[in-house]
C-alpha positions as CSV (number, residue, x, y, z in Angstrom):
1,M,-62.1,29.2,128.8
2,N,-59.8,26.7,126.5
3,F,-59.7,23.8,128.9
4,K,-63.4,22.7,128.0
5,K,-62.0,22.6,124.3
6,T,-59.1,20.6,125.8
7,D,-60.8,17.7,127.9
8,D,-64.1,17.8,130.1
9,E,-62.4,16.6,133.3
10,L,-59.6,19.0,133.2
11,A,-62.5,22.2,132.5
12,R,-64.3,20.6,135.5
13,I,-61.2,20.6,138.1
14,V,-60.0,24.2,136.7
15,G,-63.7,25.3,137.0
16,G,-63.6,24.0,140.9
17,F,-60.6,25.5,141.6
18,W,-61.4,28.8,140.1
19,Q,-64.8,28.8,142.0
20,Q,-62.7,28.0,145.4
21,I,-60.5,30.9,144.7
22,W,-62.5,33.6,143.2
23,A,-66.1,32.9,144.7
24,P,-66.1,31.1,148.0
25,E,-68.6,31.7,150.6
26,S,-66.8,33.6,153.0
27,P,-63.3,35.2,151.4
28,S,-60.8,36.3,153.7
29,I,-59.4,38.5,151.2
30,D,-61.8,40.9,149.6
31,I,-62.3,41.1,145.7
32,R,-60.3,43.9,145.3
33,T,-57.0,42.9,146.8
34,K,-57.2,39.6,145.1
35,Y,-57.6,41.4,142.0
36,L,-54.4,43.7,142.8
37,L,-52.6,40.5,143.9
38,S,-53.2,38.5,140.7
39,L,-52.4,41.8,138.7
40,A,-49.0,41.8,140.2
41,N,-48.3,38.1,140.0
42,A,-49.1,38.3,136.4
43,V,-46.6,41.0,135.9
44,G,-44.1,39.3,137.6
45,A,-44.7,36.1,135.4
46,R,-44.7,38.5,132.5
47,R,-48.2,37.5,131.4
48,F,-49.8,41.1,130.2
49,R,-52.6,39.7,128.8
50,Q,-53.9,38.5,132.2
51,A,-52.6,41.5,134.1
52,T,-54.6,43.8,131.7
53,R,-57.8,42.2,132.5
54,E,-57.2,42.4,136.5
55,L,-56.6,46.0,135.9
56,V,-59.9,46.3,134.5
57,K,-61.6,44.2,137.0
58,A,-59.7,46.0,140.1
59,Y,-60.4,49.8,138.9
60,A,-64.1,48.5,138.5
61,A,-64.2,47.3,141.8
62,G,-63.0,50.6,143.3
63,T,-59.1,50.8,143.1
64,T,-58.4,54.4,143.0
65,I,-55.6,55.7,140.5
66,R,-53.4,56.7,143.2
67,E,-53.4,53.1,144.4
68,L,-52.3,52.1,140.6
69,D,-49.7,54.8,140.6
70,E,-47.8,53.1,143.7
71,L,-48.2,49.7,142.2
72,F,-46.8,50.4,139.1
73,M,-43.9,52.3,141.4
74,L,-43.7,48.7,142.9
75,F,-43.1,47.1,139.7
76,V,-40.4,49.5,138.8
77,W,-38.9,48.8,142.2
78,N,-39.1,45.2,141.9
79,Q,-38.3,44.6,138.5
80,G,-35.9,47.5,137.5
81,A,-36.3,50.3,135.4
82,G,-35.2,48.4,132.3
83,E,-37.6,45.7,132.6
84,F,-40.3,48.5,133.3
85,A,-39.4,50.6,130.1
86,S,-39.1,47.3,128.1
87,E,-41.9,45.4,128.9
88,V,-44.4,47.1,130.9
89,G,-44.5,50.5,129.3
90,P,-45.4,49.1,125.7
91,S,-47.7,46.7,127.2
92,P,-51.4,46.6,126.9
93,L,-51.5,46.9,130.6
94,F,-49.7,50.2,130.6
95,A,-52.2,51.6,128.1
96,A,-55.1,50.7,130.4
97,Y,-53.7,52.2,133.2
98,Q,-52.8,55.2,131.5
99,L,-56.4,55.3,129.9
100,A,-57.9,55.4,133.2
101,K,-55.7,57.9,134.8
102,E,-56.0,60.5,131.8
103,M,-59.7,60.0,131.8
104,E,-59.9,60.7,135.4
105,K,-57.6,63.6,135.1
106,G,-59.9,64.7,132.4
107,G,-62.8,64.5,134.7
108,S,-64.8,61.5,133.5
109,A,-67.2,59.6,135.7
110,K,-65.7,56.3,136.9
111,E,-68.6,54.1,135.1
112,M,-67.5,55.8,131.7
113,I,-64.0,55.1,132.5
114,V,-64.5,51.4,133.5
115,E,-66.8,51.0,130.1
116,E,-64.1,52.3,128.1
117,L,-61.5,50.0,129.3
118,K,-63.9,46.8,129.1
119,K,-64.6,48.3,125.4
120,R,-60.6,48.8,124.6
121,F,-59.3,46.3,126.8
122,G,-61.9,43.4,127.0
123,E,-61.9,39.8,125.2
124,T,-62.3,41.4,122.1
125,N,-59.0,43.0,122.3
126,P,-56.4,40.5,120.7
127,Q,-53.6,41.6,123.0
128,V,-55.7,40.7,125.9
129,G,-58.4,38.4,125.1
130,T,-57.8,34.4,125.9
131,A,-60.1,32.8,122.7
132,F,-57.8,32.0,119.7
133,R,-58.6,34.2,117.0
134,P,-57.6,33.3,113.4
135,S,-55.9,36.1,111.6
136,E,-58.4,37.8,109.2
137,R,-55.9,37.9,106.8
138,S,-54.9,34.8,104.9
139,D,-51.0,34.1,104.1
140,K,-50.7,32.3,100.8
């Protein structure tokens, strides 16, 4: 998103690379798996904004809560309980996961859960979005 604001040629190059990764004509890896891999890699790099967006997309693409449960257990296994408790637990990623899990447990339809995830954890959420949003309060 911010590449075009930086340089037109950079935006063209990154856009082409995005196309090759996320929208090839004959992908070898299904999109749901790509979202989960991207989510896990983002967590490993401590990029929780990206990880949250990938969780929403993965869930919308058919990932189950049980699969997310296993993925979050892998985060504890691979990164340690302390890292999980200090960094993953208070993140918007974990909040999105818990929202989906609780809504499913409560009997909400998947479509309703996806819409709620998009509403609460989409680009308008400053903890998740990639656009710069100046603070609404002015410091004088």
